[in-house]
C-alpha positions as CSV (number, residue, x, y, z in Angstrom):
1,M,-35.4,5.9,-49.0
2,R,-37.4,2.5,-49.3
3,Y,-40.3,4.1,-51.1
4,Q,-38.1,5.6,-54.2
5,A,-36.7,2.0,-54.5
6,I,-40.2,0.4,-54.4
7,T,-41.4,2.8,-57.2
8,V,-38.6,2.1,-59.6
9,A,-39.0,-1.7,-59.1
10,A,-42.8,-1.5,-59.8
11,A,-42.0,0.5,-63.0
12,V,-39.2,-1.8,-64.1
13,A,-41.8,-4.9,-63.5
14,T,-44.6,-3.1,-65.3
15,A,-42.3,-2.1,-68.3
16,G,-41.2,-5.8,-68.5
17,L,-44.8,-7.1,-68.4
18,T,-45.9,-4.6,-71.0
19,L,-42.8,-5.6,-73.2
20,A,-43.7,-9.3,-72.7
21,A,-47.3,-8.7,-73.5
22,C,-46.7,-6.8,-76.5
23,S,-44.2,-9.0,-77.8
24,A,-46.0,-12.2,-77.3
25,G,-48.3,-11.2,-80.0
26,S,-46.0,-10.2,-82.4
27,T,-44.8,-12.3,-85.2
28,G,-41.4,-10.6,-85.8
29,A,-38.3,-13.1,-85.6
30,G,-37.2,-11.5,-82.3
31,A,-40.4,-11.3,-80.4
32,P,-40.2,-14.6,-78.8
33,A,-36.6,-13.8,-77.4
34,A,-37.8,-10.4,-76.2
35,A,-41.0,-11.8,-74.5
36,S,-38.9,-14.6,-72.9
37,T,-36.1,-12.3,-71.7
38,A,-38.6,-9.6,-70.1
39,A,-40.7,-12.3,-68.6
40,G,-37.8,-14.2,-67.4
41,S,-36.1,-11.2,-65.9
42,T,-39.4,-9.9,-64.3
43,A,-40.0,-13.3,-62.8
44,A,-36.5,-13.6,-61.3
45,G,-36.7,-10.1,-59.7
46,S,-40.0,-10.7,-58.1
47,T,-40.6,-14.4,-57.2
48,A,-38.5,-17.3,-56.1
49,A,-38.2,-20.6,-58.0
50,A,-40.5,-23.4,-57.1
51,G,-39.4,-25.0,-53.6
52,E,-37.6,-21.9,-52.6
53,S,-38.7,-19.4,-50.0
54,R,-39.2,-15.7,-50.8
55,T,-36.5,-13.4,-49.2
56,A,-38.2,-10.6,-47.2
57,A,-37.7,-7.1,-48.2
58,P,-34.5,-5.6,-46.4
59,S,-35.0,-4.1,-43.3
60,E,-34.2,-0.3,-42.5
61,P,-31.6,0.4,-39.8
62,K,-33.2,1.8,-36.2
63,T,-31.0,4.9,-36.6
64,A,-31.6,8.8,-36.6
65,A,-30.3,8.7,-40.0
66,A,-32.8,6.1,-41.5
67,V,-35.8,8.3,-39.5
68,R,-34.6,11.5,-40.8
69,A,-34.5,10.0,-44.6
70,D,-38.0,8.5,-44.3
71,M,-39.5,11.7,-42.5
72,D,-37.6,13.8,-45.4
73,D,-39.2,11.5,-48.0
74,Y,-42.7,11.6,-46.4
75,L,-42.7,15.5,-46.0
76,T,-41.4,15.9,-49.7
77,L,-44.1,13.7,-51.2
78,Y,-46.7,15.1,-49.1
79,S,-45.7,18.8,-50.0
80,A,-46.0,17.6,-53.7
81,G,-49.5,16.1,-53.1
82,Q,-48.5,12.3,-53.7
83,F,-51.0,11.4,-51.0
84,A,-51.5,7.8,-52.2
85,V,-47.6,7.3,-51.7
86,T,-47.7,8.9,-48.4
87,Y,-50.5,6.6,-47.3
88,Q,-48.1,3.6,-47.7
89,M,-45.7,5.4,-45.5
90,L,-47.9,5.4,-42.7
91,S,-47.4,3.0,-39.7
92,A,-49.3,0.0,-39.9
93,S,-51.7,0.9,-37.1
94,A,-52.5,4.1,-38.9
95,R,-53.4,2.1,-42.0
96,R,-55.7,0.0,-40.2
97,A,-57.6,2.9,-38.7
98,I,-57.5,5.0,-41.9
99,S,-58.6,3.8,-45.4
100,E,-56.5,4.7,-48.2
101,Q,-59.4,6.2,-50.1
102,T,-60.2,8.2,-47.0
103,W,-56.7,9.5,-46.7
104,I,-56.1,10.4,-50.0
105,A,-59.5,12.2,-50.2
106,V,-59.3,14.2,-47.0
107,H,-55.7,15.3,-47.9
108,K,-56.8,16.3,-51.4
109,G,-59.7,18.2,-50.2
110,C,-57.9,19.8,-47.2
111,P,-54.1,19.7,-47.5
112,G,-52.4,20.5,-44.3
113,V,-50.1,23.4,-43.6
114,T,-47.0,21.6,-45.1
115,A,-48.5,21.2,-48.5
116,G,-46.4,23.1,-51.0
117,M,-44.0,24.4,-48.2
118,T,-40.5,24.0,-47.3
119,Y,-39.3,22.6,-44.2
120,Q,-36.4,21.8,-42.1
121,I,-35.9,18.7,-39.9
122,R,-34.5,20.2,-36.8
123,H,-34.0,17.2,-34.3
124,V,-34.6,13.4,-34.5
125,A,-34.6,11.4,-31.3
126,V,-35.0,7.6,-31.4
127,A,-36.1,5.6,-28.4
128,G,-36.4,1.9,-29.4
129,K,-39.1,1.5,-31.7
130,T,-40.3,5.0,-31.7
131,A,-38.9,8.2,-33.1
132,A,-39.9,11.9,-32.4
133,V,-39.0,14.2,-35.4
134,T,-39.2,18.2,-34.8
135,V,-40.0,19.7,-38.0
136,A,-40.0,23.6,-38.7
137,L,-42.2,25.0,-41.6
138,A,-40.6,27.7,-43.6
139,G,-43.0,30.6,-44.0
140,A,-45.7,28.8,-42.0
141,V,-47.7,30.3,-39.0
142,S,-47.6,27.7,-36.3
143,K,-48.6,28.0,-32.6
144,L,-45.1,26.4,-31.4
145,G,-43.2,27.5,-34.6
146,S,-42.6,23.8,-35.1
147,D,-44.2,20.5,-34.9
148,T,-43.4,17.2,-33.6
149,E,-44.1,14.1,-35.7
150,T,-43.7,10.4,-34.6
151,L,-42.6,7.4,-36.5
152,V,-43.0,3.8,-35.5
153,Y,-40.7,0.9,-36.2
154,A,-42.3,-2.3,-37.1
155,D,-41.7,-5.1,-39.5
156,G,-38.3,-3.7,-40.5
157,H,-39.3,-0.2,-41.3
158,W,-40.4,3.3,-39.9
159,G,-43.9,4.3,-40.6
160,F,-45.4,7.7,-40.0
161,S,-48.1,7.9,-37.2
162,P,-50.4,10.7,-37.4
163,G,-51.1,12.6,-34.1
164,D,-54.9,12.7,-34.2
165,L,-56.5,9.6,-36.0
166,S,-59.8,10.8,-34.9
167,L,-59.7,13.3,-37.7
168,Y,-60.5,10.4,-40.0
169,R,-63.5,8.7,-37.8
170,H,-66.4,11.0,-38.9
171,R,-68.2,8.0,-41.3
172,S,-67.6,10.2,-44.3
173,V,-65.1,12.0,-46.1
174,A,-67.3,15.2,-46.2
175,A,-67.5,15.0,-42.4
176,D,-63.9,14.6,-42.0
177,L,-63.3,17.5,-44.1
178,A,-65.6,19.6,-42.1
179,A,-63.7,18.3,-39.0
180,A,-60.4,19.2,-40.4
181,R,-61.3,22.8,-41.5
182,A,-63.3,23.4,-38.1
183,E,-59.8,22.3,-36.2
184,G,-57.7,24.8,-38.7
185,G,-55.9,21.9,-40.2
186,C,-56.2,22.9,-43.7
187,A,-53.7,25.3,-45.3
188,S,-56.4,27.4,-47.2
């Protein structure tokens, strides 16, 4: 949901800046206009004019449908090994507890049981700023047959909240990986 839009916006902004940088050095007749147009459209899309306040990113609704869409995005990206993107989808408290470098290294070295698997979101329950999502993994051997994940609503967005943050607190990625393997949290 929101992550796809952020990725597209970043790609458009990068393409505009690249076009502006390449065109600025050119001596062709149309180069200044192209650079001006690219820079103008990028600036207009990302910053406010002097004296104006910036508009905050639109908020997601606090609905079960929004939670389901965000959990679907998270699981799809995690299953595809897009750990840098899934880090951005964590709740603010989880991002404070786990560095991005640690998150990516641990999940690359020890992908969880959902990596590469299909899943089905069975149930979504929203209670205020917390949502519980029951997810069943196709073909996965799970103690309960399904897992319940938690999402937390803050700053206008739902963020995934890992159930066990202590896994990331062993003072090194190697120790975190060893702990994950010992707990049986790795797919292989």
